[in-house]
C-alpha positions as CSV (number, residue, x, y, z in Angstrom):
1,M,117.9,140.6,127.1
2,Y,116.9,139.9,131.0
3,P,118.4,143.5,132.0
4,I,115.9,145.2,129.0
5,L,113.1,143.0,130.3
6,L,113.8,144.4,134.0
7,C,113.9,147.9,132.5
8,S,110.5,147.3,130.9
9,V,108.8,145.8,133.8
10,V,110.1,148.9,136.0
11,A,109.3,151.6,133.4
12,L,105.6,150.4,133.0
13,G,105.2,149.6,137.0
14,I,106.5,153.6,137.5
15,F,104.5,154.8,134.5
16,L,100.9,153.3,136.1
17,E,101.7,154.3,139.6
18,R,102.3,157.7,138.8
19,V,99.4,158.1,136.5
20,F,97.3,157.0,139.3
21,A,99.8,159.3,141.9
22,Y,99.3,162.7,139.7
23,R,95.4,162.6,139.7
24,M,94.5,166.1,140.1
25,G,91.4,165.3,142.4
26,R,94.1,163.7,144.5
27,L,96.8,166.2,144.8
28,V,94.3,169.5,144.9
29,P,91.2,167.7,146.0
30,R,88.3,169.9,145.3
31,G,86.8,169.1,149.3
32,L,90.1,170.4,150.9
33,V,89.9,173.9,148.5
34,D,86.2,174.3,149.0
35,A,86.6,173.7,153.0
36,L,89.9,176.3,153.1
37,F,87.6,179.0,151.0
38,S,84.6,178.6,153.4
39,V,86.6,180.2,156.5
40,E,87.1,183.6,157.1
41,K,90.7,184.8,158.0
42,D,90.4,182.0,160.7
43,L,94.0,180.7,160.5
44,K,93.3,177.8,163.5
45,A,90.4,176.3,161.0
46,V,92.7,176.1,158.0
47,E,95.2,174.3,160.1
48,R,92.4,171.7,161.3
49,I,91.2,171.8,157.9
50,C,94.8,171.0,156.3
51,S,95.4,168.3,159.1
52,R,92.7,166.0,157.9
53,Y,93.9,165.9,154.4
54,K,97.2,164.1,153.5
55,T,98.4,165.8,150.4
56,P,100.9,168.1,149.3
57,L,98.5,170.9,148.8
58,S,97.7,170.5,152.7
59,R,101.3,170.6,153.7
60,I,102.0,173.9,151.4
61,I,98.9,175.9,153.0
62,L,99.7,174.6,156.3
63,A,103.1,175.9,155.9
64,G,101.5,179.3,154.7
65,A,99.1,179.8,157.5
66,R,101.8,178.7,159.8
67,R,103.4,181.9,158.7
68,A,101.1,184.2,158.0
69,R,101.2,186.1,161.1
70,F,104.3,187.3,160.0
71,G,102.9,188.8,156.8
72,Y,102.7,187.9,153.1
73,E,106.6,187.2,152.1
74,E,107.4,185.4,155.1
75,A,104.4,183.0,154.3
76,L,105.1,182.9,150.3
77,V,108.7,181.9,151.3
78,A,107.6,179.4,153.5
79,M,104.7,178.2,151.0
80,E,107.5,178.0,148.4
81,S,110.3,176.0,150.4
82,V,107.3,173.5,151.4
83,G,106.0,173.4,147.8
84,Q,109.8,172.7,146.0
85,H,110.2,170.0,148.9
86,E,106.6,168.4,147.9
87,I,107.0,169.0,143.8
88,S,110.9,167.0,144.6
89,V,109.3,164.1,146.2
90,L,106.5,163.6,143.3
91,A,108.9,163.7,141.1
92,R,111.6,161.4,142.5
93,E,110.2,158.3,140.7
94,L,110.5,160.2,137.5
95,R,114.2,160.3,137.4
96,V,114.3,156.4,137.5
97,L,112.1,156.3,134.4
98,S,114.1,158.7,132.2
99,T,117.3,156.8,133.3
100,I,115.5,153.9,132.0
101,G,114.7,155.6,128.6
102,N,118.3,156.2,128.6
103,I,120.1,153.2,129.3
104,A,117.7,150.6,127.8
105,P,118.8,151.6,124.2
106,M,122.6,151.2,125.7
107,L,121.8,148.0,126.8
108,G,120.4,146.9,123.5
109,F,123.6,148.6,121.9
110,L,125.8,146.3,124.3
111,G,123.9,143.2,123.3
112,T,124.6,144.2,119.6
113,V,128.5,144.3,120.3
114,L,128.3,141.0,121.9
115,G,126.5,139.3,118.9
116,M,128.8,141.1,116.7
117,I,131.7,139.9,119.0
118,N,130.1,136.3,118.5
119,A,129.6,136.6,115.0
120,F,133.2,137.4,114.3
121,S,134.2,134.6,116.9
122,T,132.3,132.0,114.9
123,I,133.9,133.3,111.1
124,A,137.2,132.8,112.8
125,K,136.5,129.4,114.1
126,V,134.7,128.1,111.2
127,G,135.4,130.5,108.0
128,T,133.1,132.0,105.9
129,G,131.6,128.8,104.3
130,R,128.7,128.3,107.1
131,P,126.6,131.7,107.2
132,E,123.7,130.5,109.1
133,L,126.2,130.1,111.9
134,I,127.3,133.8,111.3
135,A,123.4,135.0,110.8
136,S,122.6,133.9,114.4
137,G,125.3,136.2,115.5
138,I,124.1,138.9,113.9
139,S,120.5,138.4,114.8
140,E,121.2,138.3,118.3
141,A,123.2,141.8,117.8
142,L,119.8,143.0,116.0
143,I,117.5,141.7,118.6
144,T,119.2,143.3,121.4
145,T,119.2,146.6,119.6
146,A,115.7,146.4,118.6
147,A,114.4,145.5,122.3
148,G,116.6,148.5,124.0
149,L,114.6,150.7,121.5
150,M,111.5,149.4,122.1
151,V,111.5,149.9,126.0
152,G,113.7,153.2,126.2
153,I,111.5,155.1,123.7
154,P,108.5,154.4,125.5
155,S,110.3,155.3,128.7
156,I,111.1,158.9,127.3
157,I,107.5,159.3,126.0
158,A,106.0,158.3,129.4
159,Y,108.6,160.5,131.2
160,N,107.8,163.7,129.3
161,F,104.0,162.8,129.7
162,L,104.4,162.4,133.3
163,K,106.8,165.5,133.7
164,N,103.9,167.5,131.6
165,K,101.1,166.2,134.0
166,L,103.3,166.9,137.4
167,D,103.8,170.4,135.8
168,K,99.8,170.9,135.4
169,V,99.4,169.8,139.0
170,S,102.0,171.6,140.5
171,A,100.8,174.8,138.5
172,A,97.0,173.7,139.9
173,M,98.7,173.8,143.4
174,E,100.5,176.8,143.1
175,E,97.2,178.7,141.9
176,V,95.7,177.8,145.4
177,A,98.0,178.6,147.5
178,I,98.4,182.1,146.3
179,E,94.6,183.0,146.1
180,F,95.0,181.4,149.6
181,L,97.8,183.5,150.6
182,D,96.3,186.6,149.0
183,R,92.8,185.8,151.0
184,F,94.5,185.3,154.4
185,T,97.1,188.0,154.6
186,G,95.3,190.8,152.7
187,E,97.7,191.2,150.2
188,E,97.0,191.0,146.5
């Protein structure tokens, strides 16, 4: 039960931290977007604006701004490369949440097996004349299975919720980045 309890605490911590981290206003700050589109093809001004914001979007835009003088395709490749890295960094904790969602039920099933071994060991020692002794082993088995599922199912739900949230934020960042690229390289 202790590993299952640990999994539940870690999963809850990751979920709460990622809900905060994936806020649209934090990753796609309105101030950054407004400031970027208020300058007219001044890539030095764009670099200054991006340096004030420490967000994945500002790093993506900065990569494009630094490569914009080489043309649309070059800037796009730079932005895609940085964007993939930034999304990978944002998603790293999700892998832990997914892993917890998969191993918590397995830990519960391990408890089931150990509980059944205990129950059969008791039968071997005292026979079938004392059902209360056998019932405790079976009860242990069922409790660990339930606990594993009670941690695993919400973890998978939380993973999918956060993955969808990250996908939406990623799409919003991509939209801003492409609009920036279209405006600052002059291509549509």
